[in-house]
N, C-alpha and C positions, 0 to 999 in steps of 0.2 A: 136067217133072221134071229135064231136064239143067240148067236154070237154077238151081234149087234145089240140085242135086248140087254144081255148080260154087261156088255161094255157100257151102255147107256145108264144102267143101273148103278154100276160102280162109280160113274161120273156124278151121278144124281146124289149118291151117298156121301161120297167124299167132298165134293165141291159145291153142292146144293144147286146144281144146274137144274134146268126144267125141260120137260118134254113140251115141244110146240109143233104146230103144223105151219110150215112156211111154204110160201112159193118157190119151187125148185128153180133155181137160177140157170140149170143146165137144160130145162126143158120148158119151153113157153106155156103158159097157162096150166100148169100142173103144181100139185102140192107134194111136199116131202116131210117126213117126220124128222125132226132135229132135236139135239140137245143144245140149249143156250145158257149162257151164264147170266148173272143178275142184271147186268146193264145192256144185255143184248149185243155186246161188242163182238162176241165169239159164237160161233155155231159148229156143231159136229152132226154130220149125217151118218149115224153108226151103221144103218142097214145098206146104204149106198156104198159106204166105204168098204164093209165087209164084202160086198158083191163085187166090187171093182177089184179087190185084192185077188179074189178067186178067179175072176174073168181074165185079168191081165197076168195072172201069176206072180204077183209082186208080194214080197215080205211085208206083212203088216207093220205099222209104226204105232200101235195102240200102246204098248209099254213105254216107249219114248215119249209120246205125247202125254201120257198120265204122269210121268216123271217130270217132264217140263212144267205141267200144271202145278204139280205138288211143290216143286222147288221154286215157283214164281218166275220162271224163265221165259214166259211168254210176254213180249213187250205190250204195253198198254195200246188199246185200239179204240178208235172213236165210239162212243156209246151208240147203240142202234144200227151199228154197221153190219151186223151178222156175218163177220168174216168167217169163210169156211176154213177152220183151223187146220184140217187134214190137207188142204191144198198148199199150207205153208210149212208143214213139217216134213222134212226129208225122210228117206227111207234108211233104215239101218242095212247095210251090206251084209248078208250072211257069210259066215266063215266058209272057206273052201272053195 
């Protein structure tokens, strides 16, 4: 949770995204904490993503995502779509 919280704070500070409680699309009738951009087109579930990386032993794409947002490389999405950005960003293959 601390890693997801720090990541969310960095997204908040740099891109002015907001913390919100959304219905979790993966689990019916449950809510999850997410970061969303101003028009609600994109969402990041930082805690779920961090837990998934640990559980499935996948390298995180947090820096890649941050850099893509910072350089405006994310294609426009429909407002209010709450697209889970981390499902759209590929993983960086670690060296070796």
